[in-house]
N, C-alpha and C positions, 0 to 999 in steps of 0.2 A: 852235664851237657852231652856226654857220650851216649846216653840213652834217648836223647831228643833228636829229631830230625833238623838238620841244618845244612847250609852250603858246605861242601867238603872238597878238598883237593888231596890227591894221593899219587905216589909213584910206586910202581911194583916192578919186580925183576923176575922175568921167566927164566933167563939164563944171562950170562955176562954180556951177550950181544943183543938181547931182546928185552926192552922195557915197555911198560904200560903206563900211560899218564891218564889220570881220571879227574874230572872236575864235575861236581853236582851243583846245580843251582838250588835255591831254596828260599824260604820265607817270602814267597810270592804266590799269586793266584795260580801260576802255571806249574810250580814245583814246590813241594814241601821240604825237599832235601833228603838226606840220608842220616840214619844213625850210624855210629861206628860199626856196629854189627853188619848193617846193610853194606857199608863200604868194604868191609872185610870180605863179605860174600861176593860182591862184584869183582874184586881183585882176584879172589880164589877161582871164580868161574872164568876169568880171563887167562888163567894158567899161571898166575904168579906164584912163585915159591916163597918170596919175601915181598912185603909191601909196607910202606910208611905213610901214615896219615900226616899231611902237611898242614899249613895254616888253612883255616876255613872261614866261615862267617862272611863278612863283607869283603874279606881279602881273597876269597876264592875266585881266581881268575886264570883263564887259560888264554894266552896270547900267542898267536901263531902267524908267521908271515905277515907281520904288521897289523894284524886284526885281533880284537878280543873275540873269542870264539863262544863264549857263554854269555848269558844274560846276567848283568850285574844288579845288585840290590840298588834300587833307585837310580839305575843307569849311571852309577858313580864308580869310577876307577880309583880305589883307595891307594894312597901311597903305601908301599910295602918295602921293607928293607931286605927281605930275604926272597930269593928267587932262584930258579934253576935255568941255566942257559945252555942250549945245545947248538952245536954247529957241525957241519959236515965238511 
């Protein structure tokens, strides 16, 4: 699955106070998704020194200020037990 294009979610760290969140749609007519190598390249180009691939596939969701920011597979928000929560 690492070599195939799929929806992906990642977090990267530029430095201790600067992070990058990335989500890629996939498996739709609008987006094929990313391979893990593609995702690594995106994070590197964003300036991340370290990055982590998180859950992907149908669970790849970016939720911000009360709204889902990406297009979900079949417009379905899957239940997910793991998440990152940021507050200021």
